[in-house]
GUKEDREN-293476 format. One line per field, with one value per residue: residue in three letters; chain; x, y negated, z negated of N, C-alpha, C in turn. Coordinates in nm, 4 decimals, m for minus. Atoms other than C-alpha are relative to their C-alpha. Layout:
r: c(ALA  ...) $
c: c(A  ...) $
n.X: c(X  ...) $
n.Y: c(Y  ...) $
n.Z: c(Z  ...) $
ca.X: c(X  ...) $
ca.Y: c(Y  ...) $
ca.Z: c(Z  ...) $
c.X: c(X  ...) $
c.Y: c(Y  ...) $
c.Z: c(Z  ...) $
This chain:
r: c(MET  GLU  LYS  SER  LEU  PRO  PRO  ILE  PRO  ALA  LYS  ARG  TYR  PHE  THR  ILE  GLY  GLU  VAL  GLY  ASP  LEU  CYS  GLY  VAL  LYS  PRO  HIS  VAL  LEU  ARG  TYR  TRP  GLU  GLN  GLU  PHE  THR  GLN  LEU  ARG  PRO  MET  LYS  ARG  ARG  GLY  ASN  ARG  ARG  TYR  TYR  GLN  HIS  HIS  GLU  VAL  LEU  MET  ILE  ARG  ARG  ILE  ARG  ASP  LEU  LEU  TYR  ASP  GLN  GLY  PHE  THR  ILE  SER  GLY  ALA  ARG  ASN  LYS  ILE  GLN  GLU  LEU  LEU  GLN  ASP  GLU  ARG  ASP  LYS  LYS  ARG  GLN  GLY  GLU  VAL  LEU  LEU  ASP  GLY  ILE  ASP  VAL  VAL  GLU  SER  SER  GLU  MET  ASP  ASP  GLU  PHE  GLU  ASP  ILE  ALA  ALA  VAL  ASN  THR  SER  PRO  ASP  GLN  ALA  VAL  LEU  PRO  LEU  ASP  SER  VAL  ARG  THR  GLU  LEU  LEU  GLY  ILE  ARG  ASP  LEU  LEU  LEU  THR  ASP) $
c: c(A  A  A  A  A  A  A  A  A  A  A  A  A  A  A  A  A  A  A  A  A  A  A  A  A  A  A  A  A  A  A  A  A  A  A  A  A  A  A  A  A  A  A  A  A  A  A  A  A  A  A  A  A  A  A  A  A  A  A  A  A  A  A  A  A  A  A  A  A  A  A  A  A  A  A  A  A  A  A  A  A  A  A  A  A  A  A  A  A  A  A  A  A  A  A  A  A  A  A  A  A  A  A  A  A  A  A  A  A  A  A  A  A  A  A  A  A  A  A  A  A  A  A  A  A  A  A  A  A  A  A  A  A  A  A  A  A  A  A  A  A  A  A  A  A  A  A  A) $
n.X: c(m0.0331  m0.1073  0.0131  m0.1548  m0.0541  0.0206  m0.1760  m0.0800  m0.0235  m0.1302  m0.0763  m0.1433  0.0282  0.0800  0.0342  0.0386  0.1404  m0.0281  m0.0324  0.0926  0.1232  m0.0123  m0.0087  0.1069  0.0125  0.0231  m0.1508  m0.0949  m0.0830  m0.1231  m0.0950  m0.0450  m0.0866  m0.1463  m0.0547  m0.0084  m0.1027  m0.1293  m0.0461  0.1456  m0.0067  m0.0100  m0.0408  0.1244  m0.0143  0.0580  0.1054  m0.0110  0.1316  m0.1362  0.0326  m0.0578  m0.0594  0.0541  m0.0568  0.0780  0.1532  0.0396  m0.0234  0.1581  0.1250  m0.0648  0.0039  0.2031  m0.0080  m0.0103  0.1062  0.1622  0.0200  m0.0941  0.0079  m0.1548  m0.0607  m0.1040  m0.0851  m0.0502  0.0817  m0.1008  m0.0972  0.0173  m0.0264  m0.1993  m0.0183  m0.0196  m0.0796  m0.0803  m0.0292  m0.0148  m0.1474  m0.1121  0.0423  m0.1021  m0.1040  m0.0177  0.0068  0.1015  0.0816  0.0608  0.1158  0.1281  0.1251  m0.0970  m0.1002  m0.1309  m0.0322  m0.1186  m0.1955  m0.0491  0.0972  m0.0399  m0.1092  0.1222  0.0615  m0.1555  m0.0779  0.0867  0.0731  m0.0871  m0.0654  0.0317  m0.0702  m0.1576  m0.0860  m0.1058  m0.0278  0.0564  m0.0517  0.0773  m0.1008  0.0056  0.0946  m0.0303  m0.0685  0.1574  0.0197  m0.0409  0.0169  0.1919  m0.0136  m0.0105  0.2039  0.0796  m0.0218  0.0390  0.1483  0.0817  m0.0291  0.0954) $
n.Y: c(m0.1535  m0.1378  m0.1291  m0.0789  m0.0243  m0.1323  m0.0864  m0.0059  m0.1225  m0.0233  m0.0492  0.0579  0.0960  0.0262  0.0531  0.2017  0.0094  m0.0388  0.1364  0.1146  m0.0461  0.0094  0.0282  0.0784  0.0778  m0.1154  m0.1181  0.0501  0.0831  m0.0502  0.0608  0.1467  0.0723  m0.0900  0.1126  0.1104  0.0219  m0.1710  m0.1561  m0.1538  m0.1107  m0.1137  m0.0685  m0.0695  m0.1035  m0.0660  0.1058  0.1326  0.0369  m0.0090  m0.0622  0.1202  m0.0869  0.0880  0.1380  0.0998  m0.0454  0.0727  0.1082  0.0291  0.0880  0.1342  0.0996  m0.0041  0.0579  0.1564  0.0619  m0.0054  0.0814  0.0845  0.1062  0.0215  m0.0307  m0.1086  m0.0114  0.0106  m0.1948  m0.0725  0.0146  m0.0284  m0.1654  m0.0176  0.0752  m0.1053  m0.0702  0.0101  m0.0145  m0.1193  0.0472  0.0708  m0.1146  m0.1163  0.0261  m0.0146  m0.1672  0.0150  m0.1189  0.0598  m0.0545  0.0937  m0.1272  m0.1445  0.0761  m0.0453  m0.0466  0.0899  m0.1072  m0.0638  m0.0554  m0.0968  m0.0376  m0.0227  m0.1060  m0.0907  m0.0165  m0.1109  m0.1353  m0.0438  0.0343  m0.1526  m0.0938  m0.0260  m0.1706  0.0854  m0.0667  0.1007  0.1294  0.1328  0.0974  0.0899  0.0668  0.1084  m0.0783  m0.0360  0.2086  0.0328  m0.0679  0.0781  0.1837  m0.0422  m0.1031  0.0429  0.0258  m0.1159  0.0630  0.1699  0.0206  m0.0162) $
n.Z: c(0.0715  m0.0803  0.0607  0.0821  m0.0980  0.0572  0.0117  m0.1361  m0.0799  0.0973  m0.1182  m0.0329  m0.0537  0.0175  m0.1214  0.0120  0.0076  0.1815  0.0384  m0.0429  0.0944  0.0562  0.0928  m0.0363  m0.1178  m0.1414  m0.0870  m0.1411  0.0703  0.0522  m0.1367  m0.0135  0.1391  m0.0396  m0.0710  0.1070  0.0985  m0.0890  0.0696  m0.0024  m0.1356  m0.0200  m0.0931  m0.0534  m0.0687  m0.1155  m0.0615  0.0896  0.1131  0.1771  0.1548  0.1526  0.1750  0.1591  0.0862  m0.0921  0.0852  0.1402  m0.0523  m0.0533  0.1213  0.0092  m0.1253  0.0167  0.1408  m0.0367  m0.0882  0.0370  0.1416  0.0182  m0.0930  m0.0908  m0.0914  m0.0205  0.0171  0.0547  0.0435  0.0003  0.0980  0.1214  m0.0167  0.0178  0.0947  0.1112  m0.0680  0.0566  0.1858  0.0352  m0.0151  0.1375  0.0908  m0.0240  0.0031  0.1332  0.1267  0.1179  m0.0675  m0.0257  m0.0539  0.0927  0.0873  0.0458  0.0323  0.0073  0.1420  0.0363  0.0379  0.1235  0.0288  m0.1198  0.0497  0.1285  m0.0290  0.0157  0.1604  m0.0229  m0.1125  m0.0256  0.2064  0.0480  m0.1428  0.0355  m0.0305  m0.1105  m0.1513  m0.0254  0.0598  m0.0505  m0.1231  0.0697  0.0043  m0.1767  m0.1126  0.0403  m0.0354  m0.1300  m0.0526  m0.0257  m0.0770  m0.2243  m0.0469  m0.0272  m0.0687  m0.1305  m0.0360  m0.0485  m0.0927  m0.0414) $
ca.X: c(m3.8048  m3.4922  m3.5233  m3.2526  m3.0384  m3.0601  m2.6880  m2.4367  m2.4192  m2.1353  m1.9879  m1.7226  m1.8523  m2.1341  m2.3533  m2.4155  m2.7990  m2.6821  m2.5150  m2.7815  m3.0557  m2.8350  m2.7351  m3.0360  m2.9503  m3.0153  m2.7306  m2.6535  m2.6019  m2.3575  m2.1792  m2.1892  m2.0274  m1.6870  m1.6493  m1.6707  m1.4768  m1.1504  m1.1614  m1.4546  m1.3005  m1.4876  m1.3904  m1.5105  m1.5779  m1.7091  m1.9058  m1.7790  m2.0220  m1.9028  m1.8899  m1.8033  m1.6527  m1.7202  m1.5070  m1.6435  m1.9983  m1.9404  m1.7876  m2.1212  m2.2990  m2.0687  m2.0631  m2.5075  m2.4477  m2.3020  m2.4655  m2.8138  m2.8204  m2.5214  m2.6112  m2.2516  m2.1570  m2.0143  m1.7164  m1.7493  m1.8605  m1.5183  m1.2718  m1.4449  m1.4106  m1.0023  m1.0126  m1.0998  m0.9002  m0.6168  m0.6588  m0.7307  m0.3950  m0.2146  m0.3573  m0.2142  0.0918  0.0887  0.0030  m0.3633  m0.6182  m0.8644  m1.1153  m1.4968  m1.6896  m1.3737  m1.2377  m0.8858  m0.7396  m0.4359  m0.0738  m0.0700  m0.4463  m0.2827  m0.0064  m0.2625  m0.4544  m0.0896  m0.0048  m0.3297  m0.3177  0.0547  0.0379  m0.2587  m0.0912  0.2127  0.2713  0.5961  0.4990  0.2691  0.5008  0.3621  0.4855  0.6158  0.4475  0.6168  0.7007  0.2732  0.2370  0.4173  0.2788  m0.1199  0.0485  0.1603  m0.2243  m0.3396  m0.1531  m0.1614  m0.5618  m0.5874  m0.3657  m0.6235) $
ca.Y: c(m1.2072  m0.9992  m0.7105  m0.4914  m0.2840  0.0956  0.3024  0.3594  0.7182  0.9224  0.9981  0.9346  0.7109  0.5780  0.5094  0.0685  0.1996  0.3430  0.0493  m0.1602  0.0050  m0.0045  m0.3244  m0.5140  m0.6603  m0.5311  m0.3384  m0.6289  m0.8769  m0.6254  m0.6552  m1.0208  m1.0380  m0.7862  m1.0901  m1.3524  m1.2064  m0.9812  m0.7507  m0.5450  m0.2661  0.0192  0.3225  0.3636  0.6522  0.8230  0.5661  0.2750  0.4191  0.2759  0.4263  0.2180  0.3653  0.2752  m0.0123  m0.1762  m0.1117  m0.3062  m0.5700  m0.6019  m0.6749  m0.8767  m1.0870  m1.0484  m1.1971  m1.5242  m1.6096  m1.4885  m1.5720  m1.7691  m2.0039  m2.0046  m2.0766  m1.8369  m2.0047  m2.0961  m1.6875  m1.6268  m1.8329  m1.7547  m1.3374  m1.4512  m1.6423  m1.3046  m1.0829  m1.2866  m1.2797  m0.9028  m0.9076  m1.1154  m0.8327  m0.5833  m0.7387  m0.7790  m0.4366  m0.5303  m0.2324  m0.3409  m0.1025  m0.2152  m0.0245  0.1305  m0.0366  m0.1347  0.0616  m0.1993  m0.0015  0.0027  0.1373  0.4106  0.4495  0.5214  0.7744  0.9553  0.8820  1.0976  1.3591  1.4312  1.4527  1.7414  1.9059  2.0415  2.3816  2.3894  2.5809  2.2885  1.9964  1.6442  1.4390  1.1317  0.8244  0.6500  0.9152  0.9656  0.5677  0.6159  0.8968  0.7254  0.3698  0.5986  0.8049  0.4878  0.3155  0.6056  0.5318  0.1197  0.1729  0.2262) $
ca.Z: c(0.2751  0.2936  0.4105  0.2793  0.4863  0.4555  0.3483  0.5485  0.6679  0.5228  0.9613  1.1405  1.3857  1.4783  1.8017  1.8949  1.8624  1.5078  1.4502  1.5488  1.2978  1.0310  1.0013  1.1488  1.5033  1.8719  2.0610  2.3475  2.0156  1.8709  2.2631  2.2208  1.8516  2.0278  2.2492  1.9719  1.7075  1.7927  1.4732  1.5939  1.8751  1.8694  2.0402  2.3581  2.5576  2.8486  3.0527  2.8453  2.5346  2.1634  1.8744  1.5408  1.2084  0.8657  0.8395  1.1575  1.0146  0.7227  0.9119  1.1175  0.8036  0.7129  1.0402  0.9717  0.6112  0.7202  1.0427  0.9097  0.5658  0.5043  0.8454  0.9252  1.2912  1.4986  1.4673  1.1381  1.0729  1.2821  1.0450  0.7015  0.8331  0.9000  0.5958  0.3864  0.6277  0.5068  0.1613  0.1805  0.3374  0.0641  m0.1717  m0.0207  m0.0684  m0.4004  m0.5211  m0.6220  m0.5684  m0.2913  m0.3106  m0.4342  m0.6916  m0.8436  m1.1540  m1.2275  m1.5197  m1.6542  m1.6764  m2.0708  m2.1032  m1.8350  m2.0641  m2.4135  m2.2059  m2.1501  m2.4717  m2.5003  m2.3106  m2.3669  m2.7877  m2.7275  m2.4008  m2.6233  m2.4866  m2.3116  m2.0055  m1.9255  m1.8351  m1.8122  m1.5233  m1.6668  m1.6712  m1.3392  m1.1330  m1.1880  m1.0946  m0.7681  m0.6878  m0.7019  m0.5336  m0.2106  m0.2253  m0.2407  0.0118  0.2870  0.2184  0.2871  0.5825  0.8341) $
c.X: c(0.1182  m0.0218  0.1061  0.0199  0.0273  0.1718  0.0305  0.0146  0.1220  0.0898  0.1084  0.0240  m0.1960  m0.0717  m0.0206  m0.1448  0.0152  0.0453  m0.0737  m0.0961  0.0531  0.0363  m0.1098  m0.0076  0.0104  0.1426  0.0577  0.0387  0.1234  0.1495  0.0508  0.1160  0.1414  0.0011  0.0589  0.1213  0.0938  0.0263  m0.0979  0.0568  m0.0790  0.0743  m0.0726  0.0588  m0.0717  m0.1473  0.0127  m0.1147  0.0174  m0.0277  0.1363  0.0570  m0.0402  0.0432  m0.1041  m0.1941  m0.0062  0.0830  m0.0343  m0.0535  0.0561  0.0289  m0.1737  0.0025  0.0367  m0.0218  m0.1222  m0.0520  0.0913  m0.0058  0.1191  m0.0122  0.0237  0.1586  0.0439  0.0503  0.1783  0.1600  m0.0827  0.0178  0.1943  0.0817  0.0332  0.0402  0.1468  0.0400  m0.0634  0.1592  0.0968  m0.0309  0.0377  0.1303  0.0610  m0.0035  m0.1505  m0.1049  m0.1242  m0.1179  m0.1550  m0.0310  0.1087  0.1001  0.1066  0.0344  0.1197  0.1258  m0.0655  m0.1809  0.0736  0.1148  m0.0937  m0.0659  0.0677  0.0140  m0.0280  m0.0018  0.1373  0.0258  m0.0817  0.0681  0.1395  0.0496  0.1142  m0.0003  m0.0594  0.0420  m0.1229  0.1197  0.0310  m0.0780  0.0390  0.0276  m0.1948  m0.0215  0.0263  m0.0455  m0.1187  0.0046  0.0041  m0.1067  m0.0640  0.0390  0.0224  m0.1548  m0.0317  0.0903  m0.0414  m0.0361) $
c.Y: c(0.0686  0.0788  0.0800  0.1130  0.1808  0.0241  0.0669  0.1732  0.1104  0.1383  m0.1126  m0.1136  0.0244  m0.0374  m0.1856  0.0625  0.0446  m0.1351  m0.1445  0.0066  0.0068  m0.1388  m0.1092  m0.1537  0.1022  0.0039  m0.1593  m0.1693  0.0753  m0.0259  m0.1542  m0.0473  0.1071  m0.1023  m0.1211  0.0639  0.1984  0.1218  0.1284  0.0628  0.1003  0.0784  m0.0462  0.1481  0.0752  m0.1410  m0.1371  m0.0036  m0.0036  0.0504  m0.0358  0.1275  m0.0616  m0.1411  m0.1299  m0.0684  m0.0986  m0.1419  m0.0853  0.0091  m0.0674  m0.1546  m0.0795  m0.1198  m0.1935  m0.0303  0.0208  m0.0242  m0.0808  m0.1379  m0.0685  m0.0299  0.0686  m0.0475  m0.0395  0.1346  0.0980  m0.0746  0.0284  0.1956  m0.0025  m0.0411  0.1778  0.0975  m0.0429  m0.0196  0.1539  0.0631  m0.0075  0.1296  0.0561  0.0142  0.0259  0.1090  0.0142  0.0810  m0.0716  0.0934  m0.0135  0.1532  0.0455  m0.1458  0.0318  0.0485  m0.1223  0.1102  0.0377  0.0801  0.1548  0.0603  0.0993  0.1430  0.1400  0.0590  0.1650  0.1806  0.1160  0.0643  0.1214  0.1279  0.0117  0.1009  m0.0146  0.0658  m0.1090  m0.1286  m0.0760  m0.0840  m0.1371  m0.1192  m0.0815  0.0855  0.0597  m0.1361  0.0175  0.0783  m0.0675  m0.1258  0.0811  0.0058  m0.1636  m0.1177  0.0387  m0.0292  m0.1767  0.0896  0.1099  0.0096) $
c.Z: c(0.0577  0.0162  0.0163  0.0548  m0.0088  0.0312  0.0998  0.0170  m0.0558  0.1965  0.0229  0.0863  0.0237  0.1445  0.0507  m0.0281  m0.1867  m0.0685  m0.0614  m0.0891  m0.1141  m0.0770  0.0566  0.1020  0.1438  0.0481  0.0488  m0.1096  m0.0676  0.1638  0.0115  m0.1190  0.0277  0.0615  m0.1017  m0.1884  m0.0085  m0.0712  0.0837  0.1648  0.0142  0.1087  0.0949  0.1277  0.0868  0.0309  m0.0539  m0.1332  m0.1153  m0.0788  m0.0774  m0.0630  m0.0696  0.0004  0.0903  m0.0313  m0.1232  0.0155  0.0789  m0.0828  m0.0689  0.0819  m0.0423  m0.1016  0.0585  0.1229  m0.0430  m0.1343  m0.0953  0.0657  0.0400  0.1570  0.0199  m0.0116  m0.1460  m0.0909  0.0277  m0.1119  m0.1437  0.0123  m0.0119  m0.1299  m0.0683  0.0572  m0.0325  m0.0890  m0.0434  m0.0012  m0.1338  m0.1385  m0.0001  m0.0798  m0.1113  m0.0765  m0.0374  0.0707  0.0668  0.0475  m0.0774  m0.0950  m0.0598  m0.1104  m0.0333  m0.1074  m0.0412  m0.0065  m0.1565  m0.0756  0.1119  m0.0901  m0.1687  0.0445  0.0103  m0.0952  m0.0622  m0.0215  m0.0480  m0.2235  m0.0100  0.0612  m0.1250  m0.0046  0.1345  0.1224  0.0763  m0.0449  0.0342  0.0542  m0.1270  0.0376  0.1685  0.1088  0.0340  0.1012  0.1807  0.0683  0.1035  0.1075  0.1381  0.0630  0.0272  0.1768  0.1348  0.0340  0.0997  0.1206  0.0886  0.1588) $
């Protein structure tokens, strides 16, 4: 039976022990995976203590799934992770939204919604920004969020 992993708390940094508990692997395995997967680069502070960020915890869970659940070898998992990261970079370059769990709203749907809002918002002191400027601003915000 597969043991479900606990949810990841909303923290900025996690110790190696916390990550081990969150991902179901022992700390020595995490240190080994750091050598095998170059994408894992936890911040090291006093006494070489490792502090992992949220995206690294997600990466470790992905690696664990590939190795333990899907039966990949270390080399195969490394290649698969590279493929997945390259796919994400390609999608980002093409302007696709990469946020999990968020539905992508098509531009025409947004236009309809803004037209409905504009029809209701007829007061002259409440200016409605043109759709293009709102979209440009939102894309800029998305780019800021995705570059971490």
